[in-house]
N, C-alpha and C positions, 0 to 999 in steps of 0.2 A: 798667379794672376796679378802681377804688379799694377797693371793699368786699371783693372777693376778696383783694386785697393786704393789707388790714387784717386779715382773718380769718387768713390764713396767717402774716402777720408776728407777730400777737399770740399765735397758737398756739405758734409757735417760741419765744416768750418766756414761756410758761407761763400764758397766758390764753385760755380757750376762749370762742368767740363763737357766737351764732346769728344768722344773717342771712336775709332773705327779701325777695321783691319786694312792694312795697306794692300795695294793692288796685287803685289806678287804673292800675297797669302790668300786673298779672297778670290783671285781669278788666275791662279797658276795653271788651270786647265786651258784657258784661253791662250795663254803664252805657249804652252806646250804644243798646242795644235797649230801654231803659227810661227815657225822657226824664224822666218824673215822679220817679223815684228819683234820677236824676242831679241834678235841680233842688234836691232836699232833702239832697244829700250834703254832709257836713262833714268836718273833720279827724278826728272821732270814728271814722267809718267808714273813712276813708282810712288812718289811722295807728293810732289808739289801741286799737281793739278787738283787732287782731291782736298788737300789742305787749303788751298785757295777757295775752293767751293764751300768748304766748311766755315772758313773765316767769314766769308761774305754772308752766309746764312745767318751766323750769329750776329754780325754787325748790323743786319737789317731787323733784328728782333728787339723790340723795345723793352723786353724784360732785363736786358743786360746793359750794364753801365760802362763797359769797356772790354776789349778782347785782347787776350795775351796768347802768345805761341809758346808751347812747351814741346821741346824735342828731346827724346831719350835715345841714347846710343847714336846710331846713324841718323836718327831723326834730329839730333842736335846739329848735324851737318846740313840737313835739309831746311831747318827753321830759318836761318838767315836768308836762304834763297827764296823761301816763301815770302818773307817780309820785304825783300827787294822788289817783288812784283806787286805789292799792295800800295795803295796811295800813301804818300808820306804822312806821318802823323796818325795813321789809323791803328797801328800796333801800339798798345800801351806798354808792353815789355815782352822780353824774350827770355825764356828759361832754357839753359843748356844743361841737360841732366845726363851724367855719365857719358859724355861725348868727347870728341877729340877733333882738332883741326887737321889731323893726318888723313891720308887716303885710306879707304877700307882695305886696299891691297897691302898697305904698310902694316896694318893691324893683323891681317891674315898671315902674312909672312912671319911676323914676330910670334903670333900665337902658335903657328905650326912649329916654329923652331923651339919654342918652350916645350911643346908636347913631345917633340923628338927627344929633347934632352931628358925628359922624365921617363922615357921608355927604356933607357939604358940598353939599347940594341947592340949586338956584336959589331965590331968596328967596321967590317965590310958593309953590312946592311945599313948602318948609320951613315956611312959615306954616300951610299946610293941615294938614300932619302934626302940627305943634305943637298946633293947635286940636283935632285928634282926640284927642291924648293928654290935653290939658287937660279935655276932655269926660269922659274916663275918670276923671280925678282928681275932677271934680265929682260923678260917680256914686258914687264911693267915700265922699265927704263926706256924701252924702245917705242912705247905707245906714241909719244910725241912726234915721231918721224914716220908713222905709218900712214898709208893711204886709207880712204874710207873703206874700201873693200877689205883690206887687211884688218882694220879695226873691228869690222863686223864679223870677221871669221876667226879672230884670235880670242881665245878664252884663257883666263888665269884661274887656277884652282878649280877648274871644271865648271865655273859658274859665272865669273865676271867677264864681260866682254870688254875688249879694248875700247870699243865705242862708249861704253858706260864710263870707263875710267877717264877717257879724254874729256867727256862732258863734265865729269866730277871735278877735274882739275881746272876747267875753265870757269867753274862756279864755286871756287874754294870758299869756305865759310869765313875764315879770318879776314881776308881782304874785303868781303862784302860788309862785314860788321864794322870795320874801321870807318867806313863811309856812312854809317847810320848814327843818328842822334836819338837813340832809344835806350831806356834802362835795360840792363842785362843782369841776370842772376846765373852764375856758373856753379854747379854743384857736382861733387865728386865723392865717391866712397873710397875710403882708405884700403878696403880689402877687395877692390875691383881688380880681377886679374885679366878681364877682357879688354878694358881700357885702363892701363895702369896710370897712376898719378903723374908720372913723368911724360906720358903721352897725352894726358888730358889736362888736368889743372895747371901743371907747370907751363905747358905751351899756351893755354888760354891766358894765363896771367901775363905772359910776355907779349902775346899778340894784341891783347886788349888793354894794355897799360894806360892808354889815353882815352879809353871809353868810359862811359858811366856804368861801370860794372862792379858787382859785389860778388865775392868768391866765398863759397862755404864748402868745407870738407867735413865729412862724417867719418871718423876713423874706423868704425867697425862695419860700415855699410858695404855691401857687395854690388855688383852690376845690376842685380835684380832688386836692388833698393831695400833689402832687409838687412838687419844687423846680424852678424855672425859671431858667435862666441868662439874664442880661441883663434889660432892661425888659419889662414886660408890655405886650402889644398892646391890652389892655383889651377883648378880644373873644374869640370862640371860636377865633381863630387860635392862642391859647396852647395849645390842646389837640390841635393837628394831629399832633404827634409824640407817640406814647404813651410814658409814662414811669412807673416804679414809684412807689408811695407812699413818701414820705420815711422813711428809716430812723430819723432822729432823732425824728420824730413818733411812730413805733411804740415806740421806746425810752421816750419820755416817758409815753405812755399806759400801757404795761405797768408801768413803775416806779410810777406813781401808783396804779393798781389794786392791785398786789401790796402796796403799802405800807398799804393799808386792808383787806387780806383778813382774814377770821376764821379761827379754827382749823377745819381740815378735819374734817367729821363722821366 
């Protein structure tokens, strides 16, 4: 329960938070019952609309002295998009936590290829699965030239529509952030196999070199934000034993937020 741990840990350090289940978790039954709507679903409906509503609710509450955006994993790709739709100057800072500027399809391809390599399948079966993954990669490359009908009927990895991916590409996080004058905190775990450092921190450093950005790496931290003793298994096996979120991470997040707070109204 990393988001629960974050909320409680930050509250204990003087930072209030609002968290909620994203649309595709809270209302998956509504999407399943409406295939046409599901085919045209994008990050806007999945993340952005609710985040904007949450941000505006907090901004109107006199108990809070300033509002920040924290996005974890794919949420780190959504946070810049949320900020871009808010009035300039209303976001005190953005935290990109265990995220990447890459497309979700890029990550899924690499994660599947890593899983395939770990299976040690017989050569013929390995080649078959590799060909299937390469076919998904080819579909991703073709998204830019597809018609609207093709985009809405094309799915990658059984879940990602071409329409979703095209919309994602048109609102890529790195270009959005380059045009923003807002403090950024980029955080990565050294034992994160879902978003590896060369997919996350390294690319963020390159993309945000001219931004007001601070970069923090926690060498033992996983994608689920807890510290892992010993080497990572490079799979969900890392998560079999529940652990609390890193105290050092919560210290760093709270310190950064409080250093940028405005005078309480």
